[in-house]
C-alpha positions as CSV (number, residue, x, y, z in Angstrom):
1,X,102.3,-55.7,6.4
2,X,103.0,-56.4,10.2
3,X,102.5,-59.5,12.0
4,X,101.9,-59.6,15.9
5,X,103.1,-62.6,17.5
6,X,101.8,-63.1,21.3
7,X,103.8,-65.7,23.4
8,X,102.2,-67.0,26.8
9,X,103.8,-65.3,29.9
10,X,105.5,-68.5,31.0
11,X,107.1,-69.0,27.7
12,X,108.4,-65.5,27.4
13,X,109.7,-65.8,30.6
14,X,111.6,-68.7,29.8
15,X,112.8,-67.4,26.7
16,X,114.2,-64.3,28.0
17,X,115.9,-66.3,31.1
18,X,117.8,-68.3,28.7
19,X,118.7,-65.7,26.4
20,X,120.3,-63.8,29.6
21,X,122.2,-66.8,30.6
22,X,123.4,-68.0,27.3
23,X,126.9,-68.0,27.4
24,X,127.3,-67.3,31.2
25,X,129.0,-69.8,33.9
26,X,127.4,-70.3,37.0
27,X,130.6,-69.3,39.7
28,X,129.9,-69.7,43.3
29,X,132.8,-68.9,45.5
30,X,132.5,-69.9,49.0
31,X,135.0,-68.2,51.5
32,X,136.8,-70.6,53.5
33,X,139.3,-68.4,55.4
34,X,140.8,-64.8,55.4
35,X,144.3,-64.6,56.6
36,X,146.4,-61.5,57.1
37,X,150.1,-61.3,57.4
38,X,153.3,-59.4,56.5
39,X,156.6,-60.2,55.0
40,X,159.9,-58.7,54.9
41,X,161.2,-57.6,51.5
42,X,162.8,-60.4,49.5
43,X,161.5,-63.1,52.0
44,X,158.7,-65.6,52.0
45,X,155.5,-66.5,54.3
46,X,154.5,-69.9,53.8
47,X,151.0,-71.9,53.8
48,X,150.2,-75.3,53.5
49,X,146.6,-76.1,51.8
50,X,145.3,-79.7,52.4
51,X,141.7,-79.0,51.6
52,X,140.6,-80.7,48.2
53,X,138.4,-79.2,45.6
54,X,138.9,-76.3,43.2
55,X,140.2,-73.7,45.4
56,X,140.7,-70.0,44.3
57,X,143.5,-67.7,46.3
58,X,143.0,-63.9,46.3
59,X,145.7,-62.1,47.3
60,X,145.5,-58.2,48.0
61,X,148.5,-56.4,49.0
62,X,147.9,-53.5,51.7
63,X,151.1,-52.2,51.7
64,X,154.3,-52.9,49.4
65,X,154.2,-55.6,46.3
66,X,153.4,-59.2,47.4
67,X,153.5,-62.1,44.9
68,X,152.4,-65.7,45.4
69,X,153.7,-69.0,44.1
70,X,152.4,-72.3,44.4
71,X,153.7,-75.6,44.3
72,X,152.3,-79.2,44.7
73,X,155.7,-80.6,44.8
74,X,157.4,-78.5,47.5
75,X,155.8,-76.8,50.6
76,X,158.2,-73.9,50.2
77,X,157.9,-72.8,46.8
78,X,160.0,-70.1,45.4
79,X,160.1,-67.9,42.1
80,X,162.5,-70.5,40.8
81,X,160.4,-73.6,41.9
82,X,156.6,-73.5,41.6
83,X,153.6,-74.8,39.9
84,X,151.5,-71.9,39.7
85,X,152.0,-68.1,40.1
86,X,150.8,-64.7,40.1
87,X,153.0,-61.7,39.9
88,X,151.2,-58.8,39.1
89,X,151.0,-55.4,40.9
90,X,148.1,-55.2,42.9
91,X,145.4,-57.9,43.3
92,X,146.9,-61.6,42.9
93,X,144.5,-64.3,41.8
94,X,145.6,-68.0,41.5
95,X,143.1,-71.1,40.7
96,X,144.4,-74.3,42.3
97,X,142.6,-77.2,40.4
98,X,140.9,-80.0,42.2
99,X,143.4,-82.5,40.4
100,X,146.7,-80.6,41.9
101,X,148.0,-83.0,44.5
102,X,147.7,-82.1,48.1
103,X,149.1,-80.8,50.2
104,X,150.1,-77.7,48.3
105,X,152.6,-75.1,49.3
106,X,151.8,-71.2,49.1
107,X,154.5,-69.1,49.3
108,X,153.7,-65.1,49.5
109,X,156.8,-63.1,48.5
110,X,157.9,-59.6,49.8
111,X,159.1,-57.9,46.6
112,X,162.5,-56.4,47.6
113,X,161.7,-53.3,45.6
114,X,159.9,-52.2,48.9
115,X,162.1,-51.1,51.9
116,X,159.6,-51.8,54.4
117,X,157.5,-55.3,55.1
118,X,154.5,-55.9,52.7
119,X,151.3,-56.5,54.3
120,X,148.6,-58.6,52.7
121,X,145.0,-59.9,53.1
122,X,144.6,-63.3,51.8
123,X,141.3,-65.0,51.0
124,X,140.8,-68.6,50.5
125,X,137.6,-69.5,48.5
126,X,136.1,-72.9,47.3
127,X,134.9,-72.9,43.8
128,X,131.7,-74.9,43.6
129,X,131.0,-74.1,40.3
130,X,130.2,-76.9,37.8
131,X,133.0,-77.9,35.3
132,X,132.8,-79.9,32.5
133,X,135.0,-82.8,32.1
134,X,135.3,-84.3,28.7
135,X,137.4,-87.3,30.2
136,X,135.0,-88.5,32.7
137,X,133.9,-91.9,32.3
138,X,130.0,-92.6,33.5
139,X,129.9,-96.1,32.5
140,X,133.1,-97.5,34.1
141,X,134.4,-98.9,30.9
142,X,137.0,-96.1,29.9
143,X,134.7,-94.7,27.5
144,X,135.0,-90.8,27.6
145,X,131.3,-89.4,28.1
146,X,130.7,-85.4,29.1
147,X,129.6,-84.9,32.6
148,X,129.7,-82.7,35.7
149,X,132.4,-83.2,38.2
150,X,130.2,-83.5,40.9
151,X,129.9,-87.0,42.4
152,X,126.5,-88.5,43.2
153,X,124.7,-86.8,40.0
154,X,122.1,-88.5,38.1
155,X,122.8,-88.8,34.3
156,X,118.9,-89.4,33.8
157,X,118.0,-86.2,35.6
158,X,120.1,-84.3,33.4
159,X,118.8,-85.9,30.1
160,X,115.2,-85.1,31.3
161,X,116.1,-81.4,31.8
162,X,117.8,-81.5,28.4
163,X,114.6,-83.0,26.7
164,X,112.3,-80.1,28.6
165,X,114.8,-77.5,27.4
166,X,114.6,-78.6,23.7
167,X,110.8,-79.1,24.0
168,X,110.6,-75.5,25.1
169,X,112.5,-74.2,22.5
170,X,110.7,-76.0,19.8
171,X,107.4,-74.5,20.8
172,X,109.2,-71.3,20.9
173,X,110.3,-71.6,17.4
174,X,107.1,-72.5,16.5
175,X,105.1,-69.9,18.0
176,X,107.7,-67.4,16.1
177,X,107.2,-69.1,12.7
């Protein structure tokens, strides 16, 4: 015996969208600046980052091999003194969390294996995706609660959205049964 279930078009579209988005995170990176430069073998080129927020650094080596070192304690990080690093061959990606103290020192190191200068292109991106912060307090009393890191958001609107989502899921389950 075969049972045919017909869902309203709107409900079917919502169900398909939610199933596609399940487990996905919404990442939105805004390009702030692109820098190009070169560094002699065994030396560093330094940059200072003062901008707040979650920052993603993408370093593409055009010639040679460049590595990137990041520090919140010194403006001249090295391969011995750093907080974050990326030392792969090819594209280097470093995510600098908003909570890392500013200014942040960024060092681009030219690997000594190459005799000529290492040339690179350096993208600085602002990550505007929403990140869950399990320790954020919404009531100001020190009690942890889940929430978004964006300032000025309204917890009641989020709650309303959640209620609508649960309602749609209940209808979908009822129709399927």
